N, C-alpha and C positions, 0 to 999 in steps of 0.2 A: 426537526433537528434532534428530537429525542431518539429517532432511529439511528442517527449517526453516533450518538453516545452509546447506545446499545450495541452497535456494530463493534466499536472499539472495546467495549467490555467483553464481547464474545472473543475478540482476538487475544486479549490479555488472558482470559480463562483458557483458551486453546493452548497458549504457551505454557501456562501453569500446569495444565493437564499433561502436556508433552514431556515436561520435566519431572513433575512430582507424582501426580495421581496415576497417570497412564491408563485411564479408563478408555477402552476402545469406543464406547458409546459417545464420549465427549468429543471425539474427533469431528463431530458434526458442527462444532462451534466455529471453525474457520469458515466453512461454506455458509453457515448461517450469518456470520459477520459480513461476508461479502454480499449476501442477499440483502441484509439490512442496510448496508452502505449504498448499494445500488438503488434500493427503494427510496432511501432518504434523498439521494441525488435526483432521482426522477421526480419525486414530489416537489423538491425545491425548484427544479427546472420548470415543472408544470406551473407552479405559482408565479415564477418569474416570467414565463411566457404569457400568462394571463395579464400581468402588469405591463408588459412591454409590447403586446400586440398593438397594431397590426404587423404582419410579417415584414413589411419594408423597414420597420424600426429595429429588426434583429439583424445583426451583422453575421452573415453566414461564413465569412472568412474565419472568424473566431470559432465558430462551431466546427469547421473542418479541422482547425488546429487542435481543438479539444478532442475530437474523434481520433486524430492521429496519436495524441498522447495517451488516450485511453487504450488504443490498440497496443502501443508500446508497453503500457503498464501490464496488460494481460500477458503479453509475451514475457516480460521480466518476471512476473510472479508465477506463471504456470507453464512456461515452455523453456526458459533459460536455465531453470533448475529442475531436478528430477521431481515430477509431480507426486508420485506415490510415496516416495521417501519423505517428502516435505509435508504432505497434507493427509494422506490416507493411511500410511503405515508408520506415522511418526512415533508411535509408542513402542514399536517393535524394532526399529532400526537403531542399533547401537554398537560400536561408536560410528558416528557419521563424520564425513569430511566436507569442507566447504567447496563451493565452486569458485574458482579463481579466474575464470575466463570470461570473455565478453563483457557484458554490463557489470558483472560482479568483479571484474578485474580493474575497473576504473574507480568504483566506490562501493562501499559495503551495502548501501541501502539506496539503489537507484530508483526504487519505487516511490520514495518520498518526493523526488523531483517530478516524476511522471504523473503521480496523482495530483500534486499541487498545480502543475501546469495544465492538466486536463480540466481541473475545476476553475483555475484562473481564467482560462480562455472561455469556458462556459459562462463565467460571470461577465466577461467582457462582451460576449454575444448578447446576453440578456441581463443587463446591469440593473440590479435593484439592491437596496441596502440589505434586505434579507438574504439575497444570494451572496453578497460579499461577507456577511456575518457567517453564513454557512461555510463558505470557503475558508475563512479564518479558523472557525471551530474545527473543521476536519483536518486542516493543515497542522494545527497545534496538537490535536489528539494523535495524529499520525506521527508527528515528531516525538511525542512522549512515548508512543508505542515502540518506535525503533530504538530509542535510548534504552528502554526496558529490555528489548531484545539484545541489544549490543552489550549491555552490562550484566544481564542476568540469564536470559534464555540461551543465547547462542554459545556462550562459554561452557554451558552445561551439556549441550547436545552435540556440539561439534568438537571432536578431539583436537583439531588444529586451529581453533578459532583465535586463540591468543596470538599465534604467529600471523594469522590472516589479518588480525586487527593491527598488528605492527607494520604490515607491509602494504595494506590497501587503506586509503583514506575513508573516513566515516561517511561524510556527505559531499564534500567538495571533490568533484571528479578529477582524477589524475588523467591527463590527456596523453602522456607518453609513459611507456613502461620503464621501470627501473632496470638497470643492467645488473 
């Protein structure tokens, strides 16, 4: 669980660097955070697997749903928005504008739901108290992170974020477009 906390610390520092410091070398913090979160999740899944083995006690339907949400999360974070402007050239691109289409047209932080559901279904597949605590910890840290982004980071790096914030809901998806 320490790796999960370190992952979100890396995400916060990445955002702070993108806004204030603008050191090119610190752009490694976002991929480092992703790697730490992936490592933490794999470690927790390994521990849960050991505690819930044999295989017939693991519900593979939940694993499939977890995998689907993980794929959607990767899409939302790395393909639905411009990758280089968001992660590799974030200190050089100014001013930037938000993406208002697709997932980002129905709520401002769709990744919160996708990560939470991916972990929730993983915990249903291999249910242990430790796994549920991990899911809760990561979900709370992720929620704190997107609140930080919504209030501090994004208004400073996106020239149209205030307007975007007024027209697209924070977390509760809007299922039909406003006219």
